[in-house]
C-alpha positions in Angstrom: 21.1 -13.6 -12.2 19.3 -10.3 -11.3 20.2 -8.1 -8.4 16.8 -8.8 -6.9 18.0 -7.4 -3.5 17.3 -3.9 -5.0 13.6 -4.7 -5.3 12.4 -2.2 -2.6 14.3 0.8 -4.3 12.0 3.4 -5.6 12.6 5.6 -8.8 14.1 9.0 -8.2 13.3 12.2 -10.0 15.2 14.9 -8.4 18.3 14.9 -6.4 20.1 18.0 -4.9 23.8 17.9 -4.9 25.5 20.1 -2.3 29.2 20.3 -3.4 32.1 21.8 -1.7 35.1 22.9 -3.5 38.6 23.0 -1.8 39.8 26.1 -3.5 39.7 28.0 -6.7 42.9 30.0 -6.3 45.4 29.2 -9.1 48.8 27.8 -8.4 51.6 30.3 -9.0 53.5 29.4 -12.3 56.7 29.9 -10.7 56.3 27.1 -8.5 57.7 23.7 -9.4 57.9 22.0 -6.3 56.1 18.7 -6.3 53.2 18.6 -3.9 54.5 15.4 -2.4 57.5 17.2 -1.1 55.2 19.5 1.3 54.7 16.9 3.7 51.1 16.6 3.2 50.4 20.3 3.7 48.3 22.2 1.4 49.6 24.2 -1.4 47.6 27.0 -3.2 44.3 25.1 -2.6 45.7 21.8 -3.8 45.7 18.9 -1.3 47.4 15.5 -1.7 45.5 12.5 -2.6 45.0 11.1 0.9 43.6 14.4 2.2 41.2 14.5 -0.7 39.7 11.1 -0.1 39.0 12.3 3.5 37.1 15.1 2.0 34.5 13.3 0.0 31.5 15.1 -1.0 28.4 13.9 0.8 25.2 14.0 -1.4 22.0 13.0 0.4 18.6 13.3 -1.1 16.2 15.7 0.3 13.3 14.9 -2.2 12.0 11.7 -3.4 9.4 11.0 -5.9 7.7 7.5 -6.4 6.1 6.2 -9.5 2.7 5.3 -7.7 0.8 6.4 -4.8 1.2 2.7 -3.5 4.9 3.0 -3.3 6.7 3.8 0.1 8.8 7.0 0.4 12.2 5.9 1.0 15.4 8.1 1.8 17.9 7.6 -1.0 21.3 6.0 0.3 24.1 8.3 0.5 26.3 8.8 -2.5 30.0 9.5 -2.1 32.5 11.1 -4.6 34.4 7.8 -5.2 35.8 8.4 -8.7 38.9 6.6 -9.9 41.1 7.6 -12.6 40.7 4.2 -14.3 36.6 4.6 -14.4 36.8 8.6 -15.6 33.2 8.7 -14.2 33.0 12.4 -13.9 34.1 13.1 -17.5 32.7 16.2 -18.9 33.2 15.1 -22.4 30.9 12.3 -22.6 27.5 13.1 -24.2 24.3 11.5 -23.0 22.3 9.4 -25.5 19.7 11.0 -27.2 16.2 10.4 -25.8 17.6 8.6 -22.8 15.3 10.3 -20.5 12.0 9.4 -22.7 13.5 5.8 -23.0 13.6 5.4 -19.2 10.5 7.0 -18.7 8.8 4.4 -21.2 10.5 1.5 -19.5 9.1 2.5 -16.2 5.5 2.6 -17.6 6.0 -0.9 -18.9 7.4 -2.1 -15.8 4.5 -0.8 -13.7 2.1 -2.6 -16.0 3.9 -6.1 -16.0 5.1 -8.3 -13.3 8.7 -9.5 -13.6 10.3 -12.3 -11.8 12.8 -10.1 -10.1 9.5 -8.4 -8.2 8.8 -11.8 -6.6 11.5 -11.5 -4.0 11.2 -9.8 -0.7 14.9 -9.0 0.4 13.6 -8.0 3.9 11.9 -11.1 4.8 12.9 -12.5 8.2 15.7 -10.1 8.4 14.0 -7.5 10.7 15.0 -9.4 13.8 18.7 -9.3 13.0 21.1 -7.1 14.7 22.9 -4.4 12.5 25.9 -6.4 12.1 24.3 -9.8 11.4 22.0 -8.0 8.9 25.0 -6.6 6.8 26.5 -10.0 6.8 23.3 -11.7 5.8 23.0 -9.2 2.7 26.6 -10.1 1.8 25.6 -13.7 2.1 22.3 -13.2 0.0 24.3 -11.4 -2.7 26.8 -13.9 -3.0 24.3 -16.7 -3.2 22.2 -14.8 -6.2 25.4 -14.6 -8.2 25.2 -16.9 -11.1 21.7 -18.5 -9.9 19.2 -18.7 -12.5 16.3 -19.4 -10.5 14.7 -16.1 -9.5 13.6 -17.1 -6.1 16.2 -20.0 -5.4 18.6 -17.8 -3.5 16.0 -16.2 -1.6 14.9 -19.5 -0.2 18.6 -20.7 0.5 19.1 -17.5 2.6 15.9 -18.1 4.5 17.1 -21.8 5.2 20.4 -20.4 6.5 18.4 -18.0 8.5 15.9 -20.7 10.1 19.1 -22.8 11.0 21.0 -19.9 12.7 23.8 -19.5 10.3 23.4 -16.0 9.2 26.1 -14.6 11.3 29.9 -14.5 10.8 30.4 -16.5 14.0 27.9 -19.3 13.4 28.6 -19.7 9.6 32.5 -20.0 10.7 31.8 -22.8 13.3 29.3 -24.5 10.8 30.2 -27.6 8.7 30.8 -26.9 5.1 28.8 -29.9 4.2 25.7 -28.6 6.2 26.1 -25.1 4.4 26.2 -26.8 1.2 22.9 -28.8 1.7 21.1 -25.7 3.1 22.2 -23.4 -0.1 21.4 -26.1 -2.7 20.5 -25.6 -5.6 22.1 -22.1 -6.1 24.4 -22.0 -8.7 27.7 -23.3 -8.0 26.6 -24.2 -4.5 29.6 -26.4 -3.4 32.2 -23.7 -4.3 29.9 -21.0 -2.6 29.6 -23.0 0.5 33.4 -23.0 0.9 33.5 -19.3 0.0 31.0 -18.6 2.5 33.2 -20.6 5.4 36.1 -18.4 4.0 34.3 -15.1 4.1 32.8 -15.8 7.5 36.6 -16.4 8.9 37.9 -13.1 7.5 34.9 -11.2 8.9 35.5 -12.7 12.3 39.4 -12.2 12.2 39.5 -8.9 10.6 36.2 -6.9 11.0 34.8 -8.3 14.6 32.3 -10.4 12.7 31.0 -7.4 10.7 31.7 -7.1 6.9 34.0 -4.7 5.2 32.8 -1.1 4.9 34.6 0.1 1.8 34.4 -1.2 -1.9 38.1 -2.1 -2.1 38.0 -4.4 1.1 34.8 -6.1 0.0 36.4 -6.9 -3.5 39.3 -8.6 -1.5 36.6 -11.4 -0.1 36.5 -14.6 -2.0 33.6 -14.7 -4.4 33.1 -11.0 -4.5 33.3 -9.3 -7.6 32.3 -5.5 -8.7 28.5 -6.2 -9.1 28.4 -7.9 -5.6 30.5 -5.2 -4.1 28.5 -2.4 -5.5 25.1 -3.9 -4.2 26.5 -4.8 -0.8 27.6 -1.1 -0.5 24.2 -0.1 -1.3 22.1 -2.9 0.8 24.3 -3.2 3.8 26.1 0.3 4.1 23.6 2.5 2.3 26.1 3.9 0.3 26.0 4.2 -3.5 29.5 3.8 -5.1 28.5 2.6 -8.5 25.8 1.0 -10.6 25.2 -2.6 -10.2 25.4 -4.3 -13.7 24.2 -7.8 -14.3 23.8 -9.5 -17.5 20.4 -7.9 -18.0 21.5 -4.4 -17.7 24.6 -5.1 -19.8 22.4 -6.7 -22.5 19.8 -3.9 -22.4 22.2 -1.1 -22.4 24.1 -2.3 -25.5 21.0 -2.9 -27.4 19.8 0.7 -26.7 23.2 1.9 -27.7 23.9 3.6 -24.4 27.4 2.2 -23.8 30.6 2.0 -25.8 34.1 0.8 -25.6 36.5 4.0 -25.1 37.5 5.2 -28.4 35.3 3.1 -30.3 31.7 2.9 -31.7 31.5 -0.6 -30.5 29.4 -1.8 -27.6 31.1 -3.1 -24.1 32.2 -6.4 -24.0 31.4 -7.2 -20.2 29.2 -6.2 -17.3 32.2 -4.2 -15.7 32.7 -2.2 -19.0 29.0 -1.5 -19.3 29.2 -0.1 -15.6 32.0 2.4 -16.2 30.5 3.4 -19.7 26.8 4.3 -18.0 28.5 5.9 -14.9 30.1 8.5 -17.6 26.8 10.0 -18.4 24.0 8.5 -16.4 22.9 10.9 -13.4 23.6 9.7 -9.9 20.2 9.9 -9.0 19.4 7.0 -11.3 22.2 4.7 -10.3 20.4 2.7 -8.0 16.8 2.5 -9.6 18.5 1.5 -13.1 19.4 -2.0 -12.1 15.8 -3.0 -11.1 14.4 -1.1 -13.9 16.6 -2.6 -16.6 16.5 -6.1 -15.0 12.7 -6.5 -15.2 12.6 -5.1 -18.4 15.2 -7.7 -19.7 13.1 -10.5 -18.1 9.9 -9.4 -19.6 10.0 -7.5 -22.8 13.9 -7.2 -23.7 14.7 -11.0 -23.3 17.8 -12.4 -24.2 16.2 -14.7 -27.2 13.2 -13.3 -29.2 12.9 -9.9 -27.6 9.4 -8.7 -27.8 10.2 -5.8 -29.6 6.5 -5.2 -31.0 5.4 -4.9 -27.6 8.1 -2.4 -26.6 6.8 1.2 -26.3 10.3 2.5 -26.8 11.3 0.7 -29.8 11.3 3.8 -32.0 14.5 5.2 -30.0 16.2 1.7 -30.0 18.9 1.0 -32.8 18.5 -2.8 -32.1 14.6 -3.1 -32.6 13.3 -5.7 -34.7 16.9 -6.6 -35.7 17.4 -9.9 -33.7 16.1 -13.3 -34.7 16.4 -16.7 -33.1 18.1 -19.4 -35.0 17.1 -23.2 -34.8 20.2 -23.6 -32.5 18.7 -21.2 -30.0 21.4 -18.4 -30.8 20.7 -15.1 -32.0 22.0 -12.9 -35.0 21.5 -9.6 -36.3 19.9 -8.7 -39.6 19.4 -5.2 -41.0 16.4 -3.3 -40.7 14.0 -3.1 -43.3 13.7 0.3 -45.0 10.1 2.0 -44.7 
C-alpha cells in the first residue's frame, strides 16, 4: 500500500545544511586511554556516543521551490543527523547512479501530467480540529491502517469513521470495544489484527506517553504493528522530523528496476523495502528523502506498474536497465527477457 499521507509534501530543489563540527584537533599518538574511562569528559575533541547524540546537527530548509505555481510553499521538516552504524548512511564511498537527477526530473514531469490513485487522498481531512496530541495519535492510526491495504482510499475512509465516532485519541481508543473498532476500520487489510493492535497501542500511549505517541524512531518501532516504513512516516507527519526514507512496495520495485539500489558487496538488487531504504540513503541527497516516496509511488501506480509496465510511455526508459524487459505470463507472473540489440 502506498504511503499516501505524504501527498502534500512538495518537491525540493535546494536545501542548505549548516553543519557544526565538534573539533578538528587530532588525538595525540601517545594517548592509549579508552574514551569510556574518561567519565564522559571530552578528550581532544572526541566525545562519548551519548554526548554525540545530544549534539545532533539540525538542518532546516530556508528555500523551497515547488513544481507548479498551484502548489503551496511549505516548510521542509527538520532533518536530524541520526545515522546508525548498521545503515552506513553517510558513507562517502557510495557513488550515485548516473543520470539519477535526469530520471527524477523526468518522473516528476510524468507525475504532473497523469493522476495517480495516491493523489486521491487528503490526509488533513477532518484533522484540523484536533489538538496536537490527538492529531499525532491520528497520524499513527492512519499509518497503521494504510499498511498492507490495497484500496487506495480505504484506510482514509476508515480513519474518518474513527474520527466521526470520537475514537481518534488514545483515551477513547483504549475505552472502546475491540469489536467496535474492527467494524469501523473494515475493510482495511488485516482489520481484525489491526483492531487488536490499535487497542494495544492506545494503552501503551496512555501509560507511557500521557496519551501522546513516542517521539523517537526507536520507541515507535517498539509499538505493535509498527515497522520501519510506518515509523519513518509517522516521524515525518506527526513530529515534522525526517529520519529516513519511507519505502513501500512501489518505491522498492521502481528503485530496483532503475538499478538505483544494490545489496552490500554485490551487484544484485535489494530483496526487501528495508534494504532498499538503506541503499537509497547511501547516495540520495537528504532534500529528496521526503518527496521521493510520493514521486515513485505515483509513478509505480501509473507507469512502472507491477505487471506490464508501460515502458513505451515512460520518458526515462533510455536510462532504465529494465526497460522493455518484463513481460507478463498467462499465470500473471513476470519474467525477464534480454533486450533486443538495435
